[in-house]
C-alpha positions in Angstrom: 32.3 257.4 15.4 36.1 256.4 17.2 38.4 257.0 14.3 40.8 253.9 14.5 44.8 254.6 15.7 46.4 252.8 13.5 44.5 254.6 10.6 45.4 258.0 11.5 48.8 257.3 13.0 49.7 256.1 9.2 47.8 259.4 8.3 50.4 261.2 9.7 52.8 259.6 8.6 51.6 259.8 5.7 51.5 263.3 5.9 54.9 263.8 8.0 57.1 262.0 4.7 55.4 263.6 1.7 56.1 267.3 4.1 60.2 266.3 2.8 58.4 266.5 -0.9 59.7 263.2 -3.3 62.9 261.9 -4.2 62.7 260.2 -0.6 64.9 257.1 0.9 62.9 253.8 2.6 61.9 255.8 5.7 60.8 253.2 8.7 59.2 254.1 11.9 58.0 253.0 15.3 54.4 251.9 16.1 54.3 253.5 19.9 52.2 253.8 22.2 51.6 257.5 22.6 51.0 257.4 27.1 54.4 255.3 26.6 55.9 257.9 24.9 55.0 261.0 27.1 55.7 259.3 30.2 59.1 259.1 28.6 59.3 262.2 27.1 56.7 264.9 28.4 57.4 267.4 26.7 55.8 266.0 23.8 53.3 268.3 22.3 49.6 266.4 23.1 50.8 263.4 24.2 49.8 264.3 27.6 46.2 263.8 26.0 46.4 261.3 24.1 44.2 258.1 25.1 45.1 254.6 25.7 44.5 253.4 22.4 46.4 255.9 20.2 49.9 255.7 19.0 52.6 257.6 18.3 55.4 256.9 14.9 58.8 256.6 15.9 61.3 257.5 12.8 64.5 254.8 12.7 67.2 257.3 11.5 69.9 255.1 9.9 67.6 252.6 8.4 69.3 252.4 5.2 68.1 248.7 2.7 70.2 249.7 0.1 69.1 247.8 -3.2 67.6 244.9 -1.2 64.5 245.4 1.0 63.0 242.8 2.0 66.4 241.4 2.7 67.4 244.5 5.5 63.2 243.9 6.3 64.8 239.9 7.1 67.2 241.5 9.8 64.9 243.2 12.3 63.2 242.1 14.6 61.8 244.7 17.2 61.3 244.0 21.1 57.6 244.3 22.7 57.4 247.7 23.4 57.2 248.3 20.2 52.6 247.8 18.9 53.5 248.5 14.8 55.9 249.3 12.3 55.2 251.7 9.5 56.9 251.8 6.1 57.6 254.8 3.8 59.1 253.6 -0.1 58.8 255.1 -3.1 58.7 253.3 -6.3 57.0 253.7 -10.3 54.8 252.1 -11.3 54.4 251.2 -15.5 50.7 250.8 -17.4 50.1 246.7 -17.9 52.7 245.6 -21.0 54.4 248.7 -20.9 57.4 246.3 -18.8 58.0 244.3 -22.0 60.0 247.4 -23.3 61.7 248.2 -20.8 64.2 244.3 -21.5 67.6 245.1 -22.1 70.5 246.0 -20.4 69.8 249.7 -20.0 66.2 249.2 -18.8 66.5 251.4 -15.2 67.3 254.2 -17.1 64.4 253.2 -19.8 62.1 252.5 -16.8 63.3 256.3 -14.9 62.4 258.3 -19.0 59.6 256.3 -19.8 56.2 258.5 -20.7 53.9 256.6 -19.3 55.5 256.7 -15.7 54.0 256.9 -12.6 56.3 258.2 -9.4 54.1 256.5 -6.7 54.9 256.7 -2.6 53.7 254.2 -0.4 52.9 254.5 3.0 52.0 250.7 4.7 51.7 250.5 8.4 51.9 246.7 10.2 50.0 246.4 13.5 51.0 242.9 16.3 47.2 242.2 15.7 48.2 241.4 12.2 45.8 244.2 11.3 47.4 247.1 8.6 46.7 249.8 6.3 48.5 251.5 2.9 48.6 254.8 1.6 49.4 255.8 -1.6 50.2 259.4 -3.1 51.0 259.2 -6.7 53.5 262.8 -7.1 50.9 263.8 -10.7 47.8 264.0 -7.8 50.0 265.4 -4.9 47.2 266.5 -2.6 47.2 265.0 0.5 43.1 264.5 0.0 43.9 262.2 -3.0 46.1 259.9 -1.3 44.0 255.8 -1.4 43.6 254.5 1.3 43.2 250.2 1.6 44.3 247.0 3.9 45.9 245.3 1.5 47.2 247.6 -1.6 51.2 245.8 -0.8 50.0 242.8 0.4 54.0 241.8 0.0 54.9 244.3 1.9 52.1 243.9 4.7 53.5 240.3 4.5 57.3 241.1 5.4 55.8 244.1 7.5 54.3 241.6 9.3 56.9 239.0 9.9 59.1 242.1 11.8 56.9 242.2 14.7 56.0 238.3 15.3 57.6 237.0 19.1 58.2 233.4 17.7 59.8 234.8 14.7 63.4 232.3 14.3 66.8 235.2 15.5 67.5 236.9 12.3 
């Protein structure tokens, strides 16, 4: 059975980000056909052997969403050469009901010190044709063989990234 190019590039991107350790900012990647990259940069390792469906992730330097990831994504529109997009973000997750303990002015500090907090990294990848994949790595289980994968682990991020690829999207 042939490997799904979206899954392959998402796993490669997640592992690339993971090599940088934890406490990273959000990172954005354009997903482009590897054979097109090979034509423009023949010195890329392995690009010459790429099949027509293979994808490569190209990091977008300077991506800084600040405190408004949704707003930053709303301002992005990709050219046709970009077949998809991937985003890596880290989040803190608490068990159900723990949010009630965080009401008040110093909730960020209490969130970071909460004994039941879980640090996670999401890599969400979306193609123009609507296919998506989400990968989730927990800091407590920081191993390549412990990464969860699903098409809809982060439905809101899938939709936000898909919107950056729509040709009919209004100019932002």
